[in-house]
N, C-alpha and C positions, 0 to 999 in steps of 0.2 A: 660205154656204162660205167667206168673209171670217170672219166672227164666228168660224165653227169653229176657224179656221187661229190666229187670235188668241189663242183658249181655249188650243189647243193647246200653243203657243209658250211661252203665261204657266205654264203647268203642270209642260213640260220644265224652266224656269228656275227653279221653284219646289222641283220635285224634287232639278235639282243642288247647290241651295244649302243642301238639307237633310243632303246626302252628304258635305258639307264637314266633314274632320274640325278639330274643336278645340285648338290647342296648351295639352297640361297643363303650366304652371310648376310644378316641385316647389316645397314649401315649404323656404326657403332652412333649413339644419344651423346650429343650434347652436356658436359656436366660443365656447370658455372664454379670455379673453382671460389670458395667464399670463407675469407679469414676472418677472425675477430682477437683484440686483444688491448691491453691498456698496460702503457709502461709510464709511470708518471714520480714526482715526487713531493710525498704524501706527510705532511706535518714536519717536513725537513728530512724525511730517509726514503730510500729508494722504495718504490712500489710498483708490485704487475701482476696482473691476471693476464693467462695465457690459455688459450682455445686447447684442448686437448689436455690442457694440465688439469691435475686436480677435478677433473671432470668437467671444466670450462666451457661454454658453447655460446655461440651466438643466437640469441632470440628475438628477433624481429615480428614485432605487433603494432596495433594500430587502433585509434581509438574514432570510431565514426558517430556523425550525427546524420543521419538523414532524414533531409527536409521538402515537402512537396515542391514545387517551381509556383510563382516564382523565386521562393526563398533561396537559396544557395545552400548545398550541404558543404559537411564541411569535415576533413579527417588529421586526426596528428599523427605522423609516425615516430614508432621507438624502436633503438636499435639497442638490446642490454645484454653486455657480458655476465656471463650466470655460472652456479653450478649447482647439483643437486645434493652436491655433497658440504659444501660449504658456505657461509651464509652471506660473506663478500659479496657483491656485484652491485656494479654501475650502468646506470640507463640512461640514453640521449635522447630526447623528444624534442620533436621539431614539428610544430604547426603554427596555424592551422591552413592546411590548401583545401581553396574554396571551389566547389565544382558544381555544374548541374547533373543532378541523379535521374532525370528521367530516360534516359536512354540506357545508362549503366549503374553501379550503387560503387563502381572504382574509376577514377580518373583515367585518363587516356594516360598511354604513356608517354607522351609529348607533356601533358601536364606534370607528370608526376617525376618526369626528367629536370624539365627548367624549374621547377619550383625549390631546388638546392641550388641555384646557379649564385645567390647571395647569400655572404654571410652573416649569421641572424646575430638580432641583441637578446640577452638574458630576458627572462618573460615568466613571471610566474604560470605554472599548469601548461607551458609551451604555446600559449595563446599567443601567436604572431609573433613567435622566436624560438628560442632554446631554453629546455629545463635540462639540468643534471642531477640526477637525483643516487645518491650512494646509501649501500647499507655493510655497515661495518662488521667485522669479526662476532660483535656483543648483539649485533641485530638493532642497533642502535640507526634510523634512518636519517638521512641528510641532506638538505633542497637547495638549489641554488637562488638567489632572489635576484632582482630587478633593482639599479638603482640603490646598493648598496653604501656605494661612496667608496668602497675598496678595490683596488684594479683589479680587473676582471680582461680573460679577452676569452674569445672563439671563432677558428677561422678553420673551414676547410681547406686542404690542403691536396688533395684526389680525390675528383669522384668519376666514376666510371660507369657508365648503365652499363647491363649485360643481362643475356637471357636465356633460359633454357626449357625443357620441356617441364617445367616445376615452377616457371615464374618469371618476373620480371624482377632485376636488383637493381636498385641504386649500391654501388661499392664505393665508401669512402674512407679517408683518414680526415680528425681534425685534431686540430692542436687546440689547447685550451689552458686558462690558469683561471682558478675562480676560488669562492670563498663560500662554503655551505654551513647550510643553516641546520638547527636542533630544530627550530620552529618559524615559521615566518610571520605567523604573527607577534610574540613578543618573544624574540631569540634569546636563549641564554649562554649558550655555546656555539663555539666557531670551529671548522677543519678547513685546513687549505691543500686546493691540489695545484703544483706549480709546472709548470712543461709538461704539460701531460701532454700522451698521443694516442688519441683513441684510433683504431680502425677496426670497424664493422660494414654492414648494410643494412638498408632499409630495403622491404618487399613490397610491390604494388599490391 
């Protein structure tokens, strides 16, 4: 009888241990590291806007023009560094990417990535090129202009495509020098950014 009692207890322990639920630890989600900053010489002095300092963050936006086929739809991509605490901000716009919107109002990942392979020229409203918009601490807005006659440049020095559960991104570093104007029709004043480095990202 003692032997049977011992076997019964062992069987009960084995049965209980087999019923214990094992905790399933979910696979960690991939999160893309997204950085944003502006470092430049502005009007002859050092100037910078840094992510997480004074509330600055990157704000990627788009302007879409969806058209029925056979017309091609168009999209301009913007990346800006801005703050809800300060007036200063800078925005870089690149456009226009042409695509067929029959199947989706968002260009494919391949179209999105390859669109930024070439260094753009300065164009008004980023129509076929790049436009830089800056708002200073007084709230005045300044824009780049094509064909100014002033020395100006823009170059992507780093482009990396990355994705996570929140979306697809084009992380970039751009260097530029440019004169920005208070009015593109009849400019009366100019400011100059030289040896500027903008790190940001576009979102598909």
